[in-house]
C-alpha positions as CSV (number, residue, x, y, z in Angstrom):
1,M,222.5,105.4,244.2
2,L,222.2,109.2,244.8
3,S,222.1,111.0,248.5
4,H,219.8,113.5,248.5
5,P,217.2,114.8,251.2
6,V,214.0,113.1,251.5
7,S,212.0,116.1,251.2
8,L,213.5,116.6,247.4
9,R,210.8,117.3,245.2
10,T,212.5,118.2,241.9
11,P,216.2,117.3,240.7
12,P,218.4,119.8,240.8
13,P,218.4,122.1,237.3
14,D,221.4,120.6,236.1
15,W,219.9,117.0,236.2
16,P,219.5,116.0,232.4
17,D,216.1,116.3,231.3
18,A,215.0,118.0,234.8
19,H,212.4,120.0,232.9
20,A,210.5,116.8,232.0
21,S,210.5,115.4,235.8
22,A,207.6,114.6,238.0
23,F,207.0,112.7,241.1
24,H,204.6,110.0,241.8
25,E,203.7,108.2,245.1
26,V,202.7,104.4,244.7
27,G,202.9,101.5,247.3
28,G,204.7,104.2,249.7
29,I,207.6,104.6,247.2
30,R,208.0,108.3,245.7
31,W,209.0,107.5,242.0
32,H,211.1,109.9,239.7
33,V,209.4,109.9,236.3
34,Q,210.5,111.7,233.3
35,R,207.8,112.3,230.2
36,Q,208.5,114.2,226.7
37,G,207.5,114.0,223.3
38,D,204.6,113.0,221.2
39,G,203.8,109.7,219.3
40,P,203.5,105.9,220.8
41,T,204.7,105.7,224.2
42,L,208.3,104.2,224.6
43,L,209.5,103.1,228.1
44,L,213.2,103.3,229.0
45,V,214.4,101.6,231.8
46,H,218.1,101.7,233.1
47,G,220.3,99.2,234.2
48,A,221.8,98.9,237.5
49,G,223.6,101.9,239.0
50,G,221.7,104.2,236.5
51,S,219.1,106.5,236.4
52,T,216.7,108.6,234.2
53,H,220.5,110.1,233.3
54,S,221.3,107.1,231.4
55,W,219.1,108.2,228.4
56,A,220.1,111.9,228.4
57,G,222.0,111.3,224.9
58,C,219.2,110.1,223.2
59,T,216.0,111.7,224.4
60,A,216.2,114.5,222.2
61,A,216.3,112.4,218.8
62,L,213.6,110.4,220.2
63,A,211.0,112.7,221.4
64,P,209.9,114.2,218.2
65,H,208.7,110.7,217.3
66,F,207.7,109.1,220.6
67,H,206.2,109.8,224.2
68,I,208.9,109.0,226.0
69,V,208.8,107.6,229.7
70,S,211.8,107.1,231.7
71,L,211.9,106.2,235.7
72,D,214.4,105.8,238.1
73,L,213.8,102.4,239.7
74,P,213.6,101.9,243.4
75,G,216.8,103.3,245.0
76,H,218.2,104.9,242.2
77,G,218.6,108.5,240.9
78,Y,215.5,110.5,242.7
79,T,213.2,107.6,243.3
80,H,213.0,107.2,247.3
81,V,211.9,104.2,249.0
82,P,211.6,104.9,252.9
83,A,213.1,102.3,255.1
84,D,209.8,100.8,256.4
85,V,208.6,100.5,252.9
86,E,212.0,98.6,252.1
87,R,211.7,96.1,255.3
88,R,208.4,95.5,253.9
89,R,209.7,94.7,250.4
90,N,212.5,92.6,251.6
91,P,211.7,91.1,255.3
């Protein structure tokens, strides 16, 4: 999990594939999502302790063939879960 200010709206420029980043607020969670490429959609989900950077080594090869969607799971990378939302999710 990265420590970052809640007001952060874009990952730093040296974050892998930062140019493809966007944020979407759903259910009180600010999700960090990266989209790139064209073709059939391919969803990339990282494992425990990972983030969108987990896919940096393969996105360039996949993007010419797929519409790649990768996201940071809650509490990972740049997806932010406010404390009050976390308490509601895990009472």
